[in-house]
N, C-alpha and C positions, 0 to 999 in steps of 0.2 A: 724600415729597419726593424721596428717592433714586430711587424707581420712575419718577417723571415725569422726572427727569434722564436716566435711563438710555433711556426712550422717545426723548427729544429727541436723545440722541446717535446712536441707531439711524436715525432718521429723516433727520438731517443727513448721515450717512455714505452712507445710501442715495441721497439727493438728489446728493450730490457724486459718487457712483459712477455715476449716470445721466447727469451732464453729461459725465463723463470718457469713457464710451463713445460718446456723442454726437460728442464732439470727435474720438476716435479715428476713427470711421466717416468724418467729413468730412475729417480730414487724409489719410486712406488712399484718398480718391476714391470712397468707397461713399456717394454723395451721397443716394441713396434710402433707405438704411438710416438715415443721419442725419436727414433730414426726417421719416421715420416716427417716430422716437424723440421729435424735438421736438414734432411735431403731438400725439402721445399725452399729452405731459406738459402742453402748453399747453392741450389741450381740458379737462384736469382744473381748471386755474386759470391763466388767461392773464395775469391782472394781480398774481399773486404775485412779490415782488421776487426771490425766491429763483429764478425762472424766467426772469429776464431773459437768462440765457446761451443759453437754448433759443431766444429770440427772434432773437438775433444770428446764431446758428449756423442757424437756418432760413432767415433773409435770405440768407446766404452760400451756403448749400447750393443754395438753389432758383437762385440766379443761375448759379453753376457748373454744375449739372445742365443747366439750359436751354441755355446755351451748348454744353456738350459734345454734348448729343443733337441740336441743331440742326446743328452741324458734321457728325456722323455721317450725318444725314439727307441733308445736302448732297452728301457724298461717295458715299454709296450711290446716289443718284439720277444722279450723274455717270457712275457706273460704267456705268450703262446696262444692267444684267443684271435682267430681269423677275423672277427669283427674289428680288430684293432687296424686292419690293414688300411682302411679309409683315412683313419687319423694320421697314421704315419705318411701315407702318400701326400697328404695335403702338407703335412710339416716339410716334407722334402720339397715340394713345389714352393712353399713359402721361403724357405732358405735359399733356394735358387733365385727367386723373384727379387729378394731384397739385394743380392749380390749384383743382379742385372741393372738395378736402379743406382747402384753406387759406382759401377765401374766407370760411367760417362764422367762422373766428377774427378776422377784420379788425374793426377796426383793432388792429394790435398795438403797443403803446407801447414807446419806448426812453427810459427815464427820465432817464438821464445826459446823452444827447444831445438831449432835448426834442424828440423827432420819432417818427413812426410808421416801422415797417419797411416797406421799398419793395419790391414785388414787381412785375416787368414782365409782367402777365398779356396773354396773346394769345389771339385766337380761332382755333382750330385746325379749326374745324367743315369749312371748305371743303377744307383739305388731307386731312381724313380721309375725306371723301366722294370726292374725286378718287382717293386712294390705294386706297380700298376698291374702287372700280369697276375700276382698273387690276388690282388683285390678284384681283377676281373673274374678270375676263377670262383672267388668266394661269391661274388654277386650272382654269377650266372648259376651256381649249385643252389643258391638259397632261392633264387627266383624260381627254378625248377622244382624245387621242394614245395613251395608255396602253390604252383600250379598243380602238382599232382595231388597234393593233400588238400586243397582248397575245400573249405566247408560253406563258406560265403562269399559274397562278392567282394568284402573288404579284404579278402586274401589275395583276389585277383588284382586288386587295386595296388596292394603292397608289392606284389610281384612286378607290376607295371612300374612302379616308381623305381625299384632296383634296377630293372632292365633300362630303363630310361637313363639313370645315372651311369649305367654301364656303357650305353650307347654314346654318351657325352664324353667319357673319358678314353674310351677304346672303340671307335666306331667300327662296325663290321665285326665285331667278335662273335665267331661261332654263328649260332643262328638266333642272334639277339633281336633283330628286327622282326622276324616272323614270330617269336614268342611274345614280344610287345603287342602285336596285333592281336594275339590270341588272348592276352591277359586283359587288353582294352575291351574286346568284344564281350567276354565273360564277365567283365566288371561292371558294364554299363547296366544302369537301371532304366527300364522302359515304362513311359507314361502313357497310357491310352487316353486320349482327349474325347470327350464326347459333348454335344449340345443337346439339352432337352428343352421341350416347350409344352408347359401345362396351361398355357394361355389359349384363348380364343383367336388371337391374332396371328397372322403369318409374319414370320421372321424373314426379312429380306434376304434373298440368297447372296447379294453382296455383302451384307454385314456379317453373316455366318461365315462366308469364306475369309474375311478379314479378321474375324476373331479367332479363327483356326489358323491363321498364318503366323505361326511363332516365329518365322525368320525375320518377320518385320518388327517384331517386339524388341530385337537386339538382346534377348536373354541368352547369356553365354554360361552354360554349365557342362563342363568337359565329360561328366560321367552321367549325363542324364539326356535322354531322346524323348521327345514329345512326338507322338504318332497321331495324327488325326484320322488316318486311314490305316487301321489296325491290320496287322500282317499275321497270316494264319501259322507261320512257322516261329513265332515269338511269343514266349511266356512273358506277359506284362506284369510288372511289379506293382504299379498304382494305376488308379483311374482318376483323371481329373475331369470333374463333371461341371459344366455351367448350365444351370437349369433355369430357363425363364419362366417365373412364377406368375407374374403379373404384368400386363401392358395396358395401359390406360391412355387413350386419346380423347381430349375434350373436344366438343363440338365446335365448329367454326363460329367465332363471335365477331361481330363489329360493335364496339362500344362508341357512343357518341358523346361528346361534351361541348356544351355551348358557353362561350366566354363573350360578355359584353364589354366592348371597350370604348372609352370616351377620351377625347384629347383636344386641347387646345392647340390650333395651328395658325400659322400666320397667313392671312388672305389679303395681301396687298397692304396699302398704307391709307392714312388719312391725315389731314393737317390738324395739328393742335389748336383748340379754341379756348379762348379765355371764358369766365363767367357771362360775359355779354355776347358770347357768340362770335367774337372776331378772332381771326387767324393770329395766332402767335408768331411773332419774328425774333430771330437771334440777334446779336449784337451788329451783324453785318446786314441786317435787313432781310436775310433769307427765311423763308417760311419753314417752320419746324415740323417734320413728318414724324408719325408714331405709327408703330406697327397696327395693322387692323387684324384682330383676332377673331375666330369663331370656333365654336365647339362642334367637333365632327363625331360621329358614332358609327360603330361597326360591329355586327354580330358575326363572331368567329366560331366556325364548327369545325371540332377536332374528331377525327375518326380514328380508331385503333383497332386493326385487324388482330386478332388473338387466337392462338391455337397452341395447346401443350400435349406433350407426350411424355409419360412416366413409365419407367421401366424398373421392375423389382426382380432380382435373380439370386441365386444362391450358388456359391462356389465351393465345392467339397472335394476333399481328397480322400481316397479309399485305399487301404492296404489289400490288394487283391489276394493275398495269401490267405487271409483270414476273414476278410470281408469286413474289417474294421474300419470306421470312418475316423481320420486321423484329426481332421479339422474341416471346419466349415465356416464360411464368411458370406454375410449378406452383401449384396451388390445393388445399388439403386442409383438411378441417375434420371434427369430429367432435361428435356429440351422445349424450349419456349420459342415460338414464332411471333414476332410482334413487328407490326409495321403501322407506321403512323402518317396520316395524311390530312388535309384539311381543305376547306373552302370558305367563302365569306359572303356576307350580303351587307351593303353598306358601303361606307368610305374606308378603304383599307389603310389610309393614312392614319387612322387611328390605332392601328397595331403595333405593338411592341416589335422592335427588330428582330428578336429571336422567334417570333411566330410567323413572319413573312416567308421565310424559306419553305415551310410546310405546304404554302399555297401552290408550289410547283410540283409536289409530289401527287402521284395518282395511286389509286387502288391497285393492287397486284392479286393475282391468283394464289389462293391458299396452296401451301404444299400437300400432296397427298399424304394419307396414313402411312404408307410405306416409306415415303421419304422422312416423315416425322420420327418413325421408328429407327431409320437408318441415322440420321442426325444425333438423335439421342444414344446412338451406339458408339458414335466416334468418342464420347467421354466414358463410355462403358469399357472400350478397349484400353484407355490409359489406366483406369481403375483395376482391370484384370491384369495388366501387365504389372502393376504394382504389387497386387497380391501374390501372383506367380513368384516375383523376384524376392519377396519378403519371407515366402514359405518354402522356397528351396532348401533353406538351411532347417526348417522345422522338418520337412520330409527326411532331410539328410540325417538329422539326429534320430529321428524314428527308425531310420534304416540301420544306423550304427548300433542302436539298441538291439 
């Protein structure tokens, strides 16, 4: 009984809170929010007496929202600025959309007044089509002007955005798609990617290919193309240079460490003797046995195969229009090959349990210098990806300036 009462109180408070928030939205002039909250609750149960407040608030908010939107539309049209067509178009769409959401709920009864809620629905289709055509003409004309008078790539990108929006609201309008392609091509920035090698080591061909495989990096920048094989018919905006400055590979080393272990182990049993040398018996007359212990010793020889490769490089961005280096970043990584194995001399029972598995391991061939450099490059690729991702914004800001 208490549990049921508690649930009822929670539901009541929640319902009251919903009505209060809807009323606050209505009172503050946030009519769309008020309508959204009312529609959501009425869609769940429009005949519930506790939802009567939502019916009244929906009726009120709809009337006030319609009046305000129509007044703003009239003002914007009177202003005569074609840039207002987008706002007007979206206002008409919103007015139609809210009507479409209310229609399925009709009729909405107001019990105390003995009537249904009144909504002055209007057909906005003609206004939507007329405004869309005017907006389309404005967007197309504005994009054409940007394409014709463009002085920098940002102008082409602005034209592309206009045309993309035009294609969304009015697909196939005139030559929108063709002009989008033109704006995109001219708005792209091209980055020439190069790898330099100042070291005396050979960079593995496989590593170089993977460093230059920007598709594998998952870097997505709509307005940037990275070219690892520069094309003659393209004027490049930037150069991205990965310059290997130092590659150090240590000699192959085998380090030996000797560990001496001693341990007392059980080695059979013997009978317990008293001070006179007689065998001690228990209360049942059985001879008492005790563990016979002895100390064993083992020389444990641990061998560590070791080889390391360090790579130091520099990543730099250069503005090819003036030869100015925009930014540069040091790039360093290390790969360590380490293999441990062991053998022993003596009684292996003296060894700790964590040492015993090493006795089953054998020496392995050292990796080649080329493999060491390639393995170090795996981390290098991750660091390079991070630098490129972080500095796309830096390059973009420079480009905007």
